[in-house]
LOROTOR-291054 format. One record per residue (C-alpha): residue number from 1; x, y negated, z negated. Coordinates in Angstrom, 3 decimals, m for minus. Layout:
<recs>
REC  pos        xx        yy        zz
REC  NUM         X         Y         Z
...
</recs>
This chain:
<recs>
REC  pos        xx        yy        zz
REC    1   m25.559     0.671    11.218
REC    2   m25.809    m3.214    11.532
REC    3   m25.546    m5.024     8.148
REC    4   m28.770    m7.874     8.146
REC    5   m27.717   m11.296     7.352
REC    6   m28.079   m11.074     3.871
REC    7   m26.031    m8.152     3.738
REC    8   m23.493   m10.764     4.879
REC    9   m24.155   m13.289     2.540
REC   10   m24.923   m10.812    m0.008
REC   11   m20.656    m8.857     0.986
REC   12   m19.045   m12.489     1.485
REC   13   m19.960   m13.290    m2.255
REC   14   m18.817    m9.870    m3.095
REC   15   m14.928    m9.892    m1.448
REC   16   m15.005   m14.042    m2.400
REC   17   m15.147   m12.820    m6.249
REC   18   m12.592   m10.575    m6.484
REC   19   m10.554   m13.098    m4.610
REC   20   m11.192   m15.562    m7.923
REC   21   m10.831   m12.674   m10.154
REC   22    m7.575   m10.532    m9.510
REC   23    m5.910    m8.130   m10.918
REC   24    m2.436    m6.284   m10.309
REC   25    m1.565    m3.334    m9.586
REC   26    m2.809    m0.844   m12.917
REC   27    m4.742    m3.181   m13.892
REC   28    m7.614    m3.383   m12.096
REC   29   m10.275    m2.615   m14.937
REC   30   m12.741    m5.371   m13.816
REC   31   m12.535    m4.970   m10.330
REC   32   m12.914    m1.497    m9.944
REC   33   m16.303    m2.248   m12.673
REC   34   m17.037    m5.206   m10.224
REC   35   m17.833    m2.332    m7.431
REC   36   m20.005    m0.194    m8.888
REC   37   m21.831    m2.095   m10.419
REC   38   m22.376    m3.765    m6.585
REC   39   m22.735    m0.483    m4.850
REC   40   m25.036     0.510    m7.955
REC   41   m28.018    m0.019    m6.296
REC   42   m26.919     1.691    m2.896
REC   43   m27.960     4.819    m5.528
REC   44   m24.372     6.898    m4.403
REC   45   m24.821    10.633    m4.412
REC   46   m21.738    10.773    m7.677
REC   47   m19.323     7.713    m8.821
REC   48   m16.191     9.270    m9.742
REC   49   m14.205     6.764   m12.416
REC   50   m10.559     6.442   m13.787
REC   51    m9.082     8.226   m10.833
REC   52    m5.587     7.223   m10.557
REC   53    m5.970     4.759   m13.313
REC   54    m8.781     2.588   m12.252
REC   55    m9.863     3.656    m8.650
REC   56   m13.408     4.904    m8.115
REC   57   m14.858     7.666    m5.549
REC   58   m17.975     6.956    m4.313
REC   59   m19.629     9.900    m2.282
REC   60   m23.062     9.673    m0.554
REC   61   m23.630    13.280     0.550
REC   62   m26.027    14.511     3.173
REC   63   m26.659    18.012     0.631
REC   64   m25.884    19.913     4.256
REC   65   m22.801    21.810     4.994
REC   66   m20.370    19.187     6.827
REC   67   m16.235    18.215     6.754
REC   68   m15.916    15.634     3.674
REC   69   m14.891    12.475     5.498
REC   70   m12.584     9.489     2.926
REC   71   m12.356     5.682     3.309
REC   72   m10.034     4.217     1.328
REC   73    m9.697     0.669     0.059
REC   74    m7.168    m1.166    m2.393
REC   75    m8.539    m2.499    m6.075
REC   76    m5.081    m3.981    m6.161
REC   77    m4.210    m7.850    m5.853
REC   78     0.152    m9.496    m6.243
REC   79     1.574   m11.356    m8.588
REC   80     2.098   m14.924    m6.691
REC   81    m0.076   m17.743    m7.934
REC   82    m2.122   m18.782    m5.019
REC   83    m1.481   m22.198    m3.276
REC   84    m5.042   m23.431    m2.599
REC   85    m8.095   m25.431    m2.162
REC   86   m10.702   m22.727    m1.113
REC   87   m13.433   m22.703    m4.094
REC   88   m13.493   m19.256    m4.198
REC   89    m8.741   m19.932    m5.459
REC   90    m7.798   m17.118    m7.885
REC   91    m9.023   m18.585   m11.570
REC   92    m5.915   m16.214   m12.623
REC   93    m2.732   m18.038   m13.087
REC   94     0.333   m15.990   m11.228
REC   95    m2.599   m13.473    m9.237
REC   96    m3.472   m13.695    m6.136
REC   97    m4.910   m12.060    m3.149
REC   98    m2.500   m12.475    m0.894
REC   99    m2.546    m8.769     0.409
REC  100    m6.105    m9.436     1.719
REC  101    m7.143    m5.941    m0.154
REC  102   m10.194    m7.923    m1.215
REC  103   m12.104    m7.425     1.990
REC  104   m10.654    m4.349     2.574
REC  105   m12.742    m3.312    m0.618
REC  106   m16.156    m5.448     1.032
REC  107   m15.099    m3.546     4.273
REC  108   m16.396     0.310     2.186
REC  109   m18.975    m1.920     0.137
REC  110   m20.558    m2.789     3.817
REC  111   m20.207     0.978     4.541
REC  112   m22.208     1.699     0.903
REC  113   m25.398    m0.835     2.307
REC  114   m25.446     1.129     5.339
REC  115   m24.879     4.991     3.816
REC  116   m27.520     3.805     1.002
REC  117   m30.035     3.160     3.904
REC  118   m28.886     6.881     5.582
REC  119   m26.904     9.386     4.138
REC  120   m24.896    11.502     6.905
REC  121   m26.418    13.722     9.249
REC  122   m24.814    16.447     7.806
REC  123   m20.667    16.966     5.375
REC  124   m20.919    13.924     2.737
REC  125   m18.476    10.019     3.111
REC  126   m16.588     9.130     0.341
REC  127   m15.703     5.686    m0.576
REC  128   m13.070     5.221    m2.411
REC  129   m11.520     2.618    m3.844
REC  130    m7.823     3.471    m4.331
REC  131    m5.625     1.128    m7.404
REC  132    m1.735     0.126    m7.436
REC  133    m1.532     0.349    m3.727
REC  134     0.929    m2.412    m3.869
REC  135     3.344    m0.441    m6.257
REC  136     3.225     2.734    m4.545
REC  137     1.805     5.117    m7.762
REC  138    m2.275     4.517    m6.048
REC  139    m2.692     7.081    m3.498
REC  140    m0.540     9.387    m5.629
REC  141    m1.816     9.399    m8.783
REC  142    m5.375     9.328    m7.215
REC  143    m4.638    12.702    m5.301
REC  144    m3.053    14.361    m8.473
REC  145    m6.396    13.927    m9.901
REC  146    m8.047    17.209   m10.506
REC  147   m11.065    15.959    m9.427
REC  148    m9.854    14.580    m6.439
REC  149   m10.363    18.595    m5.796
REC  150   m14.338    17.668    m5.456
REC  151   m14.129    15.560    m2.802
REC  152   m10.906    16.864    m1.172
REC  153   m11.175    14.812     2.630
REC  154   m10.973    17.247     6.315
REC  155   m10.785    13.709     7.762
REC  156    m9.452    10.206     5.627
REC  157    m9.348     7.498     7.409
REC  158    m7.648     3.582     6.737
REC  159    m7.579    m0.093     7.681
REC  160    m5.048    m2.813     6.927
REC  161    m5.496    m6.334     7.789
REC  162    m3.230    m7.887     9.711
REC  163    m2.050   m11.637    10.295
REC  164    m0.492   m12.740    13.547
REC  165    m2.674   m11.069    15.757
REC  166    m5.365   m11.438    17.102
REC  167    m8.920   m11.830    14.999
REC  168   m10.690    m7.984    15.444
REC  169    m8.794    m7.104    17.953
REC  170    m6.718    m3.826    16.799
REC  171    m2.862    m2.203    16.690
REC  172    m3.645     1.758    15.954
REC  173    m1.175     4.591    17.622
REC  174    m0.667     8.163    16.512
REC  175     2.973     9.410    14.717
REC  176     4.452     6.942    12.526
REC  177     3.035     4.234    11.223
REC  178     5.076     3.453     8.617
REC  179     8.228     3.932     7.117
REC  180     8.571     5.622     3.917
REC  181    11.018     3.373     1.336
REC  182    12.092     3.085    m2.619
REC  183    13.650     1.371    m4.081
REC  184    16.566     2.271    m5.860
REC  185    18.277     1.288   m10.008
REC  186    21.794     1.718   m10.531
REC  187    22.807     1.113   m13.728
REC  188    27.009     0.988   m14.574
REC  189    27.807     1.128   m18.149
REC  190    31.249     0.204   m19.574
REC  191    32.846    m1.570   m22.585
REC  192    32.072    m5.346   m22.760
REC  193    35.812    m7.234   m23.602
REC  194    36.761   m10.913   m24.610
REC  195    36.925   m12.890   m21.526
REC  196    40.050   m13.656   m22.816
REC  197    41.411   m10.086   m22.787
REC  198    39.597    m8.529   m19.641
REC  199    41.398    m5.197   m19.790
REC  200    40.801    m4.205   m23.486
REC  201    37.079    m3.233   m22.061
REC  202    35.889    m1.731   m18.972
REC  203    33.868    m4.428   m16.603
REC  204    31.941    m3.086   m13.640
REC  205    32.074    m6.222   m11.880
REC  206    34.613    m4.558    m9.306
REC  207    32.536    m1.565    m8.734
REC  208    29.152    m3.599    m8.129
REC  209    31.246    m5.995    m5.716
REC  210    32.183    m1.982    m4.097
REC  211    28.893    m0.754    m3.765
REC  212    26.582    m4.308    m2.524
REC  213    28.910    m3.729     1.111
REC  214    29.105     0.250     0.825
REC  215    25.141     0.479     0.430
REC  216    24.184    m1.284     3.113
REC  217    26.460     0.107     5.797
REC  218    24.603     2.892     4.933
REC  219    21.935     1.778     7.251
REC  220    22.000     2.209    10.817
REC  221    19.762     3.940    13.693
REC  222    17.492     2.363    16.210
REC  223    14.153     1.591    14.293
REC  224    12.545     3.594    17.375
REC  225    14.171     7.318    16.728
REC  226    13.430     8.950    13.604
REC  227    17.008     9.160    11.942
REC  228    16.966     5.345    11.031
REC  229    17.731     4.242     8.026
REC  230    17.596     0.705     6.465
REC  231    18.867    m0.581     2.834
REC  232    18.551    m3.184     1.260
REC  233    20.381    m5.028    m1.966
REC  234    17.812    m6.816    m3.573
REC  235    19.101    m7.194    m7.389
REC  236    22.220    m7.140    m8.706
REC  237    22.553    m8.737   m13.079
REC  238    26.155    m8.482   m15.017
REC  239    26.953    m9.158   m18.095
REC  240    25.822   m11.769   m20.538
REC  241    25.583   m16.136   m19.219
REC  242    28.215   m17.011   m21.445
REC  243    31.495   m17.935   m20.822
REC  244    33.168   m15.392   m23.575
REC  245    32.593   m11.956   m22.617
REC  246    33.572   m10.586   m20.074
REC  247    31.010    m7.632   m19.216
REC  248    30.588    m3.964   m19.851
REC  249    26.885    m3.318   m18.150
REC  250    25.473    m4.348   m14.855
REC  251    22.175    m3.523   m12.779
REC  252    22.265    m3.310    m9.286
REC  253    18.670    m2.913    m7.550
REC  254    18.239    m1.777    m3.576
REC  255    15.331    m0.659    m1.822
REC  256    15.465     2.599     0.743
REC  257    13.860     2.517     4.070
REC  258    13.181     5.468     6.847
REC  259    11.423     6.481     9.384
REC  260    11.068     9.775     7.864
REC  261    10.646    11.290     4.657
REC  262    13.434    14.288     5.350
REC  263    15.837    11.571     6.345
REC  264    15.096     9.445     2.645
REC  265    16.437    12.439     0.596
REC  266    19.704    11.887     2.796
REC  267    19.936     8.641     2.257
REC  268    18.867     8.986    m1.746
REC  269    22.188    11.870    m1.651
REC  270    24.697     9.043    m0.209
REC  271    23.561     5.938    m2.263
REC  272    23.702     8.681    m5.176
REC  273    27.243    10.005    m4.175
REC  274    28.191     5.854    m3.457
REC  275    27.596     4.875    m7.169
REC  276    28.572     8.085    m8.667
REC  277    32.120     7.287    m6.703
REC  278    32.378     4.068    m7.524
REC  279    31.986     4.688   m11.493
REC  280    33.983     7.244   m11.355
REC  281    37.458     4.295    m9.704
REC  282    36.324     2.170   m12.944
REC  283    35.475     4.745   m15.466
REC  284    32.170     3.614   m16.145
REC  285    28.909     5.554   m17.478
REC  286    26.207     5.929   m13.894
REC  287    22.066     5.762   m15.028
REC  288    20.236     6.037   m11.060
REC  289    16.304     5.826   m11.052
REC  290    13.709     5.067    m8.124
REC  291    10.723     2.912    m8.013
REC  292     7.721     1.983    m6.131
REC  293     8.233     4.897    m4.052
REC  294     6.238     4.870    m1.259
REC  295     6.046     8.154     1.589
REC  296     6.292     8.044     5.357
REC  297     2.344     6.944     6.647
REC  298     2.337     9.564     9.994
REC  299    m1.058     9.107    11.990
REC  300    m2.284    12.545    12.875
REC  301    m3.720    12.735    17.073
REC  302    m6.970    13.848    16.278
REC  303    m7.778    11.364    14.117
REC  304    m6.333     8.609    15.813
REC  305    m8.687     9.740    18.755
REC  306   m11.747    10.272    16.389
REC  307   m10.524     5.610    15.672
REC  308   m10.249     5.389    19.510
REC  309   m13.253     6.483    20.851
REC  310   m15.000     4.688    17.900
REC  311   m13.294     1.821    18.925
REC  312   m14.454     1.816    22.409
REC  313   m17.752     2.787    20.930
REC  314   m17.888    m0.515    19.195
REC  315   m16.445    m2.990    22.043
REC  316   m13.374    m3.080    20.400
REC  317    m9.954    m4.494    22.323
REC  318    m6.968    m2.095    20.400
REC  319    m3.116    m0.904    21.446
REC  320    m0.065     0.844    20.236
REC  321     2.171    m3.061    20.228
REC  322     4.140    m3.684    17.155
REC  323     3.496    m0.509    15.945
REC  324     5.446     1.603    13.768
REC  325     6.201    m0.747    11.188
REC  326     9.319    m1.551     8.563
REC  327     6.769    m2.244     5.626
REC  328     5.571     0.526     3.208
REC  329     2.529     2.482     2.543
REC  330     1.081     4.430     0.207
REC  331    m2.186     5.646     2.638
REC  332     0.571     8.083     3.392
REC  333    m0.364    10.460     1.269
REC  334    m3.645    11.127     1.824
REC  335    m2.237    12.734     5.617
REC  336    m1.147    15.740     3.809
REC  337    m3.609    17.902     2.895
REC  338    m6.312    16.575     5.978
REC  339    m6.652    14.511     8.511
REC  340    m5.537    10.941     8.092
REC  341    m4.958     7.904    10.082
REC  342    m4.573     3.805     9.243
REC  343    m5.182     1.208    12.372
REC  344    m4.370    m2.659    11.275
REC  345    m6.945    m5.102    12.146
REC  346    m5.909    m7.641    13.743
REC  347    m6.966   m11.304    11.540
REC  348    m6.118   m14.163    13.489
REC  349    m2.884   m15.754    15.281
REC  350    m2.846   m19.058    13.191
REC  351    m3.119   m17.097     9.499
REC  352     0.250   m17.259     7.012
REC  353     1.183   m14.301     6.830
REC  354     0.691   m10.849     4.397
REC  355     1.800   m11.781     0.720
REC  356     2.411   m15.376     1.044
REC  357     0.727   m18.436    m1.260
REC  358    m2.350   m19.322     0.903
REC  359    m3.605   m16.709     3.216
REC  360    m6.551   m15.861     2.661
REC  361    m8.846   m12.865     4.175
REC  362   m11.119   m14.032     7.369
REC  363   m14.514   m13.219     6.035
REC  364   m15.390   m12.504    10.003
REC  365   m13.575    m9.299     9.851
REC  366   m16.082    m7.757     7.280
REC  367   m18.687    m7.081     9.062
REC  368   m15.903    m6.038    12.537
REC  369   m14.016    m3.341     9.645
REC  370   m17.069    m1.673     8.289
REC  371   m18.499    m1.780    12.156
REC  372   m15.517     0.504    13.282
REC  373   m15.790     3.404    10.594
REC  374   m19.534     2.783    10.669
REC  375   m19.030     4.985    13.851
REC  376   m16.110     6.965    12.874
REC  377   m18.990     8.360    10.120
REC  378   m21.612     8.451    12.508
REC  379   m20.184    10.571    15.125
REC  380   m18.557    12.544    13.050
REC  381   m21.164    13.827    10.696
REC  382   m23.973    12.346    12.639
</recs>
């Protein structure tokens, strides 16, 4: 269950290659090819490509009956210009791995190295390299792929690096760990007019001005209660950037956030009712749609117990602090059909935060993260 010095050198080089050539959500074609190429020498029993887009499932099968255990990483980067002097900094303008998904992918690649040398004693391990986590459609696309039924896991595990937490220290708890969220877009359509005669048109100005505070007021409840809801207005645009035209169209964007999916349904209904009312009061047409839909992520107690046993066996310190998080994660959908759990792996207290333009995944986490996952796999499958 140990990586050799050569393995570590190869995995660090692989991680840094991914870092140099980042691809954003739904564009991860070359990243997927690099994963397949790197793991080809390990002799996997099955490789399923183009799952849910550019996703790749790499299977190591014992050939004997037993559970299927899935480990997930993400392939996608972010549309952020990297500010770094590192030799492996992004070579692609306006794109970078500022969330550490390059490191998560290297952790699963480390597992592939070890599973290639010794298969599990029973069942099979699926290494799921998932696309499009940042936009929320990647996990849903993978699970909707008809081939997913052939690898549907009994257990599913994932991790995320966490700057601000001591290096190698783990945060883990059962129950809710990441909030549900979705982007709400409201389009209000009226009629333009000459700015000297605004009364001859139908302007969305007053409707937008009422909607912004009204949407924010839909939030409430303590974050530690299941009734928690939060609405953040993120964007508003109205009319043309000219002085001679009274506006006839506006867009308002907001992010809706709840601890549980059922509460999200209620929040959406309330937001839609506000938009309909505001439009009707000013004679406007209204259209509503949703984007970047993330379901709540809940850790199954049995899966958490498996991870805790692995952490203890590996001598990794862990606690439940800082959980759950307001941020969203699309891993939760795997838990709808399997026992799933996600933990958060400390990246160090002196690093920039995730999504900052100067973040870089610590290479030391490759061995730590893969060690925890391999211990979990061996405990379940032998």
